[in-house]
ROTINU-888111 format. One record per residue (C-alpha): x, y, z; chain; residue number from 1. Coordinates in nm, 2 decimals, m for minus. Example, Ala and Ser with C-alpha at 12.3 -4.5 7.8 and 13.67 -1.06 7.14 Angstrom:
// ROTINU-888111
- u	v	w	mol	seq
- 1.23	m0.45	0.78	A	1
- 1.37	m0.11	0.71	A	2
END
This chain:
// ROTINU-888111
- u	v	w	mol	seq
- m1.12	3.19	m4.15	A	1
- m1.08	3.12	m4.52	A	2
- m0.77	2.90	m4.58	A	3
- m0.59	2.82	m4.90	A	4
- m0.68	2.44	m4.89	A	5
- m1.05	2.53	m4.84	A	6
- m1.05	2.78	m5.13	A	7
- m0.87	2.53	m5.36	A	8
- m1.10	2.24	m5.28	A	9
- m1.41	2.47	m5.34	A	10
- m1.26	2.59	m5.67	A	11
- m1.15	2.24	m5.80	A	12
- m1.48	2.07	m5.71	A	13
- m1.69	2.35	m5.84	A	14
- m1.49	2.40	m6.17	A	15
- m1.46	2.03	m6.23	A	16
- m1.83	1.95	m6.17	A	17
- m2.07	2.25	m6.14	A	18
- m1.91	2.44	m6.43	A	19
- m1.99	2.15	m6.66	A	20
- m2.35	2.15	m6.55	A	21
- m2.39	2.51	m6.66	A	22
- m2.18	2.46	m6.97	A	23
- m2.41	2.18	m7.09	A	24
- m2.73	2.37	m7.01	A	25
- m2.66	2.62	m7.28	A	26
- m2.39	2.47	m7.51	A	27
- m2.64	2.34	m7.78	A	28
- m2.83	2.67	m7.81	A	29
- m2.59	2.85	m8.05	A	30
- m2.49	2.56	m8.28	A	31
- m2.85	2.43	m8.30	A	32
- m2.90	2.51	m8.67	A	33
- m2.57	2.34	m8.77	A	34
- m2.64	2.03	m8.55	A	35
- m2.99	2.00	m8.71	A	36
- m2.83	2.02	m9.06	A	37
- m2.59	1.74	m8.95	A	38
- m2.90	1.53	m8.83	A	39
- m3.06	1.59	m9.17	A	40
- m2.75	1.51	m9.38	A	41
- m2.68	1.19	m9.18	A	42
- m3.04	1.07	m9.23	A	43
- m3.02	1.15	m9.60	A	44
- m2.69	0.96	m9.64	A	45
- m2.83	0.66	m9.47	A	46
- m3.18	0.64	m9.63	A	47
- m3.15	0.84	m9.94	A	48
- m3.45	1.05	m9.83	A	49
- m3.47	1.38	m9.65	A	50
- m3.59	1.38	m9.29	A	51
- m3.95	1.50	m9.24	A	52
- m3.99	1.80	m9.02	A	53
- m4.19	1.61	m8.75	A	54
- m3.91	1.35	m8.70	A	55
- m3.65	1.63	m8.69	A	56
- m3.85	1.81	m8.42	A	57
- m3.87	1.49	m8.22	A	58
- m3.50	1.43	m8.25	A	59
- m3.41	1.78	m8.15	A	60
- m3.66	1.77	m7.86	A	61
- m3.49	1.45	m7.74	A	62
- m3.14	1.62	m7.77	A	63
- m3.26	1.90	m7.55	A	64
- m3.47	1.70	m7.30	A	65
- m3.23	1.41	m7.25	A	66
- m3.01	1.63	m7.04	A	67
- m3.27	1.71	m6.76	A	68
- m3.40	1.35	m6.78	A	69
- m3.04	1.22	m6.72	A	70
- m3.02	1.47	m6.44	A	71
- m3.32	1.31	m6.27	A	72
- m3.16	0.96	m6.29	A	73
- m2.83	1.11	m6.17	A	74
- m3.01	1.25	m5.86	A	75
- m3.14	0.90	m5.78	A	76
- m2.77	0.78	m5.76	A	77
- m2.68	1.04	m5.50	A	78
- m2.79	0.85	m5.18	A	79
- m2.62	0.51	m5.26	A	80
- m2.30	0.67	m5.40	A	81
- m2.22	0.93	m5.13	A	82
- m2.29	0.67	m4.86	A	83
- m2.07	0.40	m5.02	A	84
- m1.80	0.60	m5.20	A	85
- m1.79	0.92	m4.99	A	86
- m1.84	1.27	m5.12	A	87
- m1.50	1.31	m5.28	A	88
- m1.50	0.95	m5.42	A	89
- m1.84	1.01	m5.58	A	90
- m1.71	1.33	m5.75	A	91
- m1.40	1.14	m5.88	A	92
- m1.61	0.85	m6.02	A	93
- m1.86	1.09	m6.17	A	94
- m1.59	1.23	m6.40	A	95
- m1.60	0.91	m6.60	A	96
- m1.95	0.99	m6.71	A	97
- m1.84	1.34	m6.83	A	98
- m1.53	1.21	m7.01	A	99
- m1.73	0.93	m7.18	A	100
- m2.00	1.18	m7.30	A	101
- m1.73	1.43	m7.42	A	102
- m1.56	1.17	m7.64	A	103
- m1.90	1.06	m7.78	A	104
- m2.00	1.42	m7.86	A	105
- m1.67	1.52	m8.00	A	106
- m1.65	1.23	m8.24	A	107
- m2.02	1.21	m8.34	A	108
- m1.97	1.40	m8.67	A	109
- m1.67	1.19	m8.77	A	110
- m1.87	0.87	m8.69	A	111
- m2.18	1.02	m8.87	A	112
- m2.41	0.93	m8.58	A	113
- m2.66	1.17	m8.43	A	114
- m2.77	0.89	m8.19	A	115
- m2.43	0.94	m8.01	A	116
- m2.52	1.30	m7.94	A	117
- m2.86	1.21	m7.79	A	118
- m2.71	0.93	m7.58	A	119
- m2.42	1.15	m7.46	A	120
- m2.67	1.43	m7.36	A	121
- m2.84	1.17	m7.13	A	122
- m2.50	1.05	m6.99	A	123
- m2.40	1.42	m6.93	A	124
- m2.74	1.47	m6.76	A	125
- m2.65	1.18	m6.52	A	126
- m2.32	1.35	m6.45	A	127
- m2.49	1.69	m6.39	A	128
- m2.76	1.53	m6.16	A	129
- m2.49	1.38	m5.94	A	130
- m2.26	1.69	m5.95	A	131
- m2.54	1.94	m5.87	A	132
- m2.62	1.76	m5.55	A	133
- m2.28	1.62	m5.43	A	134
- m2.07	1.94	m5.47	A	135
- m2.30	2.15	m5.24	A	136
- m2.31	1.86	m4.99	A	137
- m1.93	1.81	m5.00	A	138
- m1.85	2.19	m4.96	A	139
- m2.12	2.24	m4.70	A	140
- m1.98	1.97	m4.48	A	141
- m1.63	2.10	m4.51	A	142
- m1.70	2.47	m4.44	A	143
- m1.69	2.64	m4.10	A	144
- m2.04	2.76	m4.01	A	145
- m1.95	3.13	m4.06	A	146
- m1.85	3.06	m4.43	A	147
- m2.10	2.78	m4.51	A	148
- m2.34	3.01	m4.71	A	149
- m2.07	3.18	m4.91	A	150
- m1.89	2.85	m5.00	A	151
- m2.22	2.68	m5.06	A	152
- m2.30	2.94	m5.33	A	153
- m1.97	2.88	m5.51	A	154
- m2.11	2.58	m5.71	A	155
- m2.40	2.80	m5.84	A	156
- m2.14	3.07	m5.93	A	157
- m1.96	2.81	m6.14	A	158
- m2.28	2.70	m6.30	A	159
- m2.34	3.06	m6.42	A	160
- m1.97	3.08	m6.54	A	161
- m2.03	2.76	m6.73	A	162
- m2.33	2.90	m6.90	A	163
- m2.14	3.22	m6.99	A	164
- m1.84	3.03	m7.13	A	165
- m2.07	2.81	m7.34	A	166
- m2.23	3.13	m7.48	A	167
- m1.90	3.30	m7.56	A	168
- m1.75	2.99	m7.72	A	169
- m2.08	2.93	m7.90	A	170
- m2.06	3.27	m8.09	A	171
- m2.06	3.22	m8.47	A	172
- m1.71	3.37	m8.49	A	173
- m1.56	3.12	m8.24	A	174
- m1.70	2.76	m8.23	A	175
- m2.08	2.81	m8.29	A	176
- m2.05	2.72	m8.66	A	177
- m2.06	2.43	m8.90	A	178
- m1.70	2.32	m8.84	A	179
- m1.66	2.41	m8.47	A	180
- m1.97	2.26	m8.30	A	181
- m1.82	1.91	m8.23	A	182
- m1.52	2.07	m8.06	A	183
- m1.76	2.30	m7.86	A	184
- m1.95	1.99	m7.74	A	185
- m1.64	1.79	m7.67	A	186
- m1.46	2.05	m7.46	A	187
- m1.67	1.96	m7.16	A	188
- m1.43	1.67	m7.08	A	189
- m1.14	1.91	m6.99	A	190
- m1.26	2.03	m6.65	A	191
- m1.32	1.66	m6.55	A	192
- m0.96	1.57	m6.64	A	193
- m0.84	1.86	m6.43	A	194
- m1.05	1.74	m6.14	A	195
- m0.94	1.38	m6.17	A	196
- m0.57	1.49	m6.15	A	197
- m0.61	1.74	m5.86	A	198
- m0.90	1.65	m5.63	A	199
- m0.73	1.33	m5.49	A	200
- m0.47	1.55	m5.32	A	201
- m0.75	1.71	m5.10	A	202
- m0.92	1.56	m4.79	A	203
- m1.26	1.38	m4.78	A	204
- m1.55	1.55	m4.59	A	205
- m1.45	1.54	m4.22	A	206
- m1.81	1.47	m4.12	A	207
- m1.83	1.17	m4.35	A	208
- m1.50	1.04	m4.21	A	209
- m1.61	1.07	m3.85	A	210
- m1.98	1.00	m3.86	A	211
- m2.00	0.74	m4.13	A	212
- m1.66	0.59	m4.14	A	213
- m1.59	0.62	m3.77	A	214
- m1.24	0.74	m3.83	A	215
- m1.17	1.02	m3.58	A	216
- m0.80	1.05	m3.66	A	217
- m0.86	1.11	m4.04	A	218
- m1.14	1.35	m3.96	A	219
- m0.91	1.55	m3.73	A	220
- m0.63	1.55	m4.00	A	221
- m0.88	1.67	m4.26	A	222
- m1.01	1.95	m4.03	A	223
- m0.66	2.07	m3.93	A	224
- m0.57	2.09	m4.30	A	225
- m0.89	2.28	m4.39	A	226
- m0.89	2.51	m4.09	A	227
- m0.52	2.59	m4.08	A	228
- m0.49	2.53	m3.71	A	229
- m0.44	2.23	m3.48	A	230
- m0.72	2.29	m3.22	A	231
- m1.03	2.13	m3.38	A	232
- m1.17	1.98	m3.07	A	233
- m1.49	2.21	m3.07	A	234
- m1.59	2.09	m3.42	A	235
- m1.51	1.73	m3.34	A	236
- m1.73	1.76	m3.03	A	237
- m2.01	1.91	m3.23	A	238
- m1.99	1.63	m3.48	A	239
- m1.99	1.37	m3.20	A	240
- m2.31	1.54	m3.06	A	241
- m2.46	1.50	m3.41	A	242
- m2.35	1.14	m3.43	A	243
- m2.51	1.07	m3.08	A	244
- m2.83	1.22	m3.19	A	245
- m2.85	0.99	m3.49	A	246
- m2.75	0.66	m3.34	A	247
- m3.10	0.52	m3.30	A	248
- m3.21	0.61	m3.65	A	249
- m2.91	0.50	m3.86	A	250
- m2.88	0.62	m4.22	A	251
- m3.21	0.75	m4.36	A	252
- m3.34	0.60	m4.69	A	253
- m3.56	0.82	m4.90	A	254
- m3.87	0.62	m4.78	A	255
- m3.78	0.66	m4.41	A	256
- m3.71	1.03	m4.47	A	257
- m4.05	1.08	m4.63	A	258
- m4.23	0.91	m4.35	A	259
- m4.03	1.05	m4.05	A	260
- m4.23	1.30	m3.85	A	261
- m3.93	1.47	m3.70	A	262
- m3.81	1.60	m4.04	A	263
- m4.15	1.67	m4.20	A	264
- m4.11	2.05	m4.24	A	265
- m3.75	2.03	m4.36	A	266
- m3.86	1.79	m4.63	A	267
- m4.16	2.00	m4.74	A	268
- m3.94	2.31	m4.74	A	269
- m3.67	2.18	m4.97	A	270
- m3.94	2.04	m5.21	A	271
- m4.11	2.38	m5.22	A	272
- m3.78	2.57	m5.27	A	273
- m3.66	2.33	m5.54	A	274
- m3.99	2.35	m5.73	A	275
- m4.00	2.72	m5.69	A	276
- m3.65	2.75	m5.82	A	277
- m3.73	2.57	m6.15	A	278
- m4.11	2.64	m6.20	A	279
- m4.05	3.02	m6.14	A	280
- m3.98	3.04	m6.52	A	281
- m3.61	3.10	m6.54	A	282
- m3.58	2.88	m6.85	A	283
- m3.89	3.05	m7.00	A	284
- m3.73	3.39	m6.95	A	285
- m3.41	3.28	m7.12	A	286
- m3.61	3.12	m7.40	A	287
- m3.81	3.44	m7.45	A	288
- m3.52	3.67	m7.42	A	289
- m3.40	3.64	m7.79	A	290
- m3.75	3.74	m7.92	A	291
- m3.79	4.02	m7.66	A	292
- m3.46	4.17	m7.78	A	293
- m3.55	4.12	m8.15	A	294
- m3.88	4.30	m8.10	A	295
- m3.70	4.59	m7.93	A	296
- m3.50	4.64	m8.25	A	297
- m3.18	4.46	m8.17	A	298
- m3.04	4.32	m8.49	A	299
- m3.07	3.94	m8.53	A	300
- m2.69	3.91	m8.57	A	301
- m2.63	4.11	m8.25	A	302
- m2.87	3.91	m8.03	A	303
- m2.61	3.64	m7.94	A	304
- m2.39	3.92	m7.80	A	305
- m2.68	4.05	m7.59	A	306
- m2.74	3.70	m7.47	A	307
- m2.38	3.68	m7.36	A	308
- m2.42	4.01	m7.17	A	309
- m2.72	3.86	m6.99	A	310
- m2.50	3.56	m6.90	A	311
- m2.24	3.80	m6.76	A	312
- m2.50	3.98	m6.55	A	313
- m2.60	3.63	m6.41	A	314
- m2.24	3.56	m6.31	A	315
- m2.18	3.90	m6.15	A	316
- m2.50	3.88	m5.94	A	317
- m2.43	3.53	m5.83	A	318
- m2.08	3.64	m5.73	A	319
- m2.25	3.93	m5.54	A	320
- m2.46	3.67	m5.35	A	321
- m2.14	3.49	m5.24	A	322
- m2.02	3.81	m5.07	A	323
- m2.36	3.91	m4.91	A	324
- m2.51	3.58	m4.80	A	325
- m2.32	3.57	m4.47	A	326
- m2.41	3.93	m4.37	A	327
- m2.77	3.94	m4.49	A	328
- m2.87	3.57	m4.44	A	329
- m3.04	3.31	m4.65	A	330
- m3.40	3.42	m4.59	A	331
- m3.35	3.77	m4.71	A	332
- m3.19	3.66	m5.03	A	333
- m3.46	3.41	m5.10	A	334
- m3.75	3.65	m5.03	A	335
- m3.59	3.94	m5.22	A	336
- m3.50	3.72	m5.51	A	337
- m3.85	3.57	m5.55	A	338
- m4.01	3.91	m5.50	A	339
- m3.80	4.06	m5.78	A	340
- m3.89	3.76	m6.01	A	341
- m4.26	3.79	m5.92	A	342
- m4.27	4.17	m5.99	A	343
- m4.07	4.14	m6.32	A	344
- m4.30	3.86	m6.45	A	345
- m4.61	4.07	m6.38	A	346
- m4.46	4.38	m6.55	A	347
- m4.33	4.17	m6.84	A	348
- m4.68	4.03	m6.91	A	349
- m4.81	4.39	m6.94	A	350
- m4.51	4.51	m7.15	A	351
- m4.53	4.22	m7.39	A	352
- m4.90	4.28	m7.44	A	353
- m4.86	4.65	m7.50	A	354
- m4.54	4.66	m7.71	A	355
- m4.73	4.65	m8.04	A	356
- m4.91	4.97	m7.95	A	357
- m4.66	5.15	m7.72	A	358
- m4.31	5.19	m7.87	A	359
- m4.11	5.21	m7.55	A	360
- m4.27	4.90	m7.40	A	361
- m4.01	4.68	m7.57	A	362
- m3.74	4.85	m7.37	A	363
- m3.94	4.79	m7.05	A	364
- m3.95	4.42	m7.15	A	365
- m3.57	4.42	m7.17	A	366
- m3.55	4.58	m6.83	A	367
- m3.79	4.31	m6.69	A	368
- m3.57	4.03	m6.82	A	369
- m3.26	4.19	m6.66	A	370
- m3.44	4.24	m6.32	A	371
- m3.57	3.89	m6.33	A	372
- m3.22	3.74	m6.39	A	373
- m3.07	3.96	m6.11	A	374
- m3.35	3.84	m5.87	A	375
- m3.30	3.47	m5.96	A	376
- m2.92	3.50	m5.94	A	377
- m2.91	3.64	m5.58	A	378
- m3.16	3.40	m5.42	A	379
- m3.37	3.13	m5.59	A	380
- m3.08	2.99	m5.79	A	381
- m2.80	2.96	m5.53	A	382
- m2.96	2.94	m5.19	A	383
- m3.19	2.63	m5.19	A	384
- m2.89	2.38	m5.22	A	385
- m2.72	2.56	m4.93	A	386
- m3.04	2.52	m4.72	A	387
- m3.06	2.14	m4.79	A	388
- m2.71	2.11	m4.65	A	389
- m2.80	2.31	m4.34	A	390
- m3.15	2.18	m4.26	A	391
- m3.05	1.81	m4.24	A	392
- m2.81	1.62	m4.03	A	393
- m2.55	1.37	m4.16	A	394
- m2.77	1.07	m4.16	A	395
- m3.06	1.23	m4.35	A	396
- m2.86	1.47	m4.58	A	397
- m2.78	1.23	m4.87	A	398
- m3.15	1.12	m4.89	A	399
- m3.26	1.49	m4.87	A	400
- m3.03	1.58	m5.16	A	401
- m3.16	1.29	m5.35	A	402
- m3.52	1.42	m5.30	A	403
- m3.43	1.78	m5.37	A	404
- m3.23	1.69	m5.67	A	405
- m3.50	1.47	m5.82	A	406
- m3.76	1.75	m5.77	A	407
- m3.52	2.00	m5.93	A	408
- m3.46	1.79	m6.24	A	409
- m3.82	1.68	m6.28	A	410
- m3.93	2.04	m6.26	A	411
- m3.67	2.14	m6.51	A	412
- m3.78	1.87	m6.74	A	413
- m4.14	1.97	m6.70	A	414
- m4.08	2.33	m6.78	A	415
- m3.88	2.23	m7.09	A	416
- m4.16	2.00	m7.20	A	417
- m4.46	2.23	m7.12	A	418
- m4.34	2.58	m7.18	A	419
- m4.37	2.57	m7.56	A	420
- m4.73	2.46	m7.53	A	421
- m4.80	2.72	m7.27	A	422
- m4.65	2.99	m7.49	A	423
- m4.85	2.87	m7.79	A	424
- m5.17	2.87	m7.59	A	425
- m5.13	3.17	m7.35	A	426
- m4.86	3.38	m7.52	A	427
- m4.73	3.65	m7.28	A	428
- m4.98	3.55	m7.02	A	429
- m4.75	3.24	m6.95	A	430
- m4.56	3.47	m6.72	A	431
- m4.85	3.53	m6.49	A	432
- m4.83	3.16	m6.40	A	433
- m4.46	3.21	m6.32	A	434
- m4.55	3.52	m6.12	A	435
- m4.80	3.32	m5.91	A	436
- m4.54	3.05	m5.84	A	437
- m4.28	3.31	m5.73	A	438
- m4.54	3.47	m5.50	A	439
- m4.65	3.14	m5.35	A	440
- m4.29	3.03	m5.29	A	441
- m4.20	3.36	m5.13	A	442
- m4.50	3.34	m4.89	A	443
- m4.41	2.98	m4.79	A	444
- m4.05	3.09	m4.72	A	445
- m4.17	3.39	m4.52	A	446
- m4.39	3.19	m4.29	A	447
- m4.21	2.86	m4.26	A	448
- m3.83	2.87	m4.34	A	449
- m3.60	2.98	m4.06	A	450
- m3.28	3.18	m4.09	A	451
- m2.98	2.94	m4.08	A	452
- m2.70	3.19	m4.10	A	453
- m2.40	3.12	m3.86	A	454
- m2.58	2.84	m3.68	A	455
- m2.46	2.48	m3.62	A	456
- m2.64	2.19	m3.78	A	457
- m2.76	2.10	m3.43	A	458
- m2.90	2.45	m3.36	A	459
- m3.09	2.45	m3.69	A	460
- m3.23	2.10	m3.61	A	461
- m3.36	2.23	m3.27	A	462
- m3.54	2.52	m3.45	A	463
- m3.71	2.28	m3.69	A	464
- m3.80	2.05	m3.40	A	465
- m4.04	2.31	m3.28	A	466
- m4.18	2.35	m3.63	A	467
- m4.24	1.98	m3.63	A	468
- m4.45	2.01	m3.32	A	469
- m4.19	1.84	m3.10	A	470
- m4.18	2.00	m2.76	A	471
- m3.83	2.03	m2.61	A	472
- m3.80	2.11	m2.24	A	473
- m3.45	2.15	m2.09	A	474
- m3.37	2.17	m1.72	A	475
- m3.00	2.21	m1.77	A	476
- m2.81	2.43	m2.01	A	477
- m2.54	2.17	m2.09	A	478
- m2.63	1.96	m2.39	A	479
- m2.51	1.61	m2.36	A	480
- m2.66	1.46	m2.67	A	481
- m2.95	1.49	m2.90	A	482
- m3.12	1.19	m3.03	A	483
- m3.38	1.10	m3.29	A	484
- m3.64	0.83	m3.28	A	485
- m3.90	0.74	m3.54	A	486
- m4.18	0.92	m3.34	A	487
- m4.00	1.25	m3.32	A	488
- m3.70	1.42	m3.16	A	489
- m3.59	1.39	m2.80	A	490
- m3.33	1.61	m2.65	A	491
- m3.15	1.46	m2.35	A	492
- m2.96	1.66	m2.09	A	493
- m2.83	1.57	m1.75	A	494
- m3.18	1.59	m1.62	A	495
- m3.45	1.67	m1.87	A	496
- m3.81	1.59	m1.92	A	497
- m3.93	1.56	m2.28	A	498
- m4.27	1.55	m2.43	A	499
- m4.36	1.43	m2.77	A	500
END
C-alpha cells in the first residue's frame, strides 16, 4: 500500500537530492559560450593578455570533468557517513555541500573568479556522489517489498527531471545567456533548502534504526507511520532474521566485501551493471545528438528546443518504468533496455556513415537517438541502483553502494575523458564499441542476474547463495535464522545439515 508519508519522503528526498544531480549534469551545456567568454575576460583583466586556446580548453575540460571526479570522491564517503549519521542524517548534512557550491557559482561573476566555478563543480560532484547512492538506499530500505522497484526508480526519475529543467532554463530566451548564467548555476541550492526544512519531519530508515542502532521501538514507530497501520510485526520479524544472519560478520568494509566469498556474484553483478550503465555510451549519444540533428537539417537555433524534447522523452520513459517495474520485473527492463541500446548503436553507426550519400539516413539517425534514449531510460539508467539495494543485506549494503557508486562515477569520468578522442579517431564507429558493451552487459544479466521482484532481502540472498556455490540443505521449513561467516553462508533451521 502506497501511503502519503511514503510518497512524501520519496518526493522530498528525490527532489532535494537526485534532482540536483540531473540539473548539474546538463546545466553548463547551454551557457558554455558565455561562461567561456567570462573566463577569457577575467583572464584578460588580470593579466592584460588574452587567454590562449589551449589554456581555455584545459579550463573548460576541468569545469566539465570536476563534476564526475567529485562524484567519485562523494561515493567514497557513502560507507562511513551512512553508518555513522544514518541515511536521513547523511542526506541532511549533504545539503551543506550543495548550498555552498550554489553560493560560489551564483557569485562567481561578481567576484570575477572562474576558479570558484571549477571548485564549486567539484563540491557539487561530491554532493551528487553521495546523493546518487544514499537516496536509493534510503528509499529502498523504507519501501514495502511490493513497491521497492517503483519507489527505487523515483530517484532516477528526478535525475531526468533535473536534466530537463536545466535544459529548459538554459534556453537562450530564459537564463542561457550572458546575463542569466550565474543565476542558472546558483538555482541548484533551492531544492537543498527545501529538503533541509522538510526532511527532518520524516522518519529515518526503519532497518537502520533496528539493525544498526538496535532501537526496536523507534523502528516500529517509523514503520507504522510509513505503512499506515499498527501491525508491523511481520516486517520487524524479517528484519530480526536479517540481523541474526549478520551477527557474526558485523558491518562490512569495502575490503571485506571484496574478499568475502558469500557475496562474490552480487559484487561482480553490480560492478558489471554500473559499468554497463555508463560505458554503454549514453553521454556520447547526448553529445552527438546536436550534430545529428544539425546534419538532418534542423536549424542551429532550433537544436536547443529539440534537445529539450529529447530530455522530455527521457522523463516520460523513466516515469513509464516506475509504473511497469513491479509488473514486468527488473530483469526484463534491464535486458530490453540494453537490447534497444545495442540495436540503436549498431544502426546509428550505419546511418552516420551513409548519411552523406543517402538523404533519408539523417532521419534514421534521429530515430536511433530517440530509440537509444527510450531503451536507456526504461532499464540501464534506473534499475541498477534498485538492484544494489535488493542484492545486499543491511551490513553489506553501504559498502556495496560505495563500490557501485565509485564504479559509476569513474566510468562516467572515463567516458567524458575518452569520448572526444574516440570520436576524433573512429568517428561514427565509436558507437560500435558502445554496441559491444551493451551486448556484453545484456548477456551477463541474462545468465547471472536473478529476478528480485516482490522478494524479501532474505529470499534474494538465498538465491544468490546458490550462485556463490554455497549449498543449502534444509530439513525443516521453518527458518529460524540465517547467518553468514567469512567462508560462506550457513542457513540454520531447527535441525539442518549444511555443506560449504
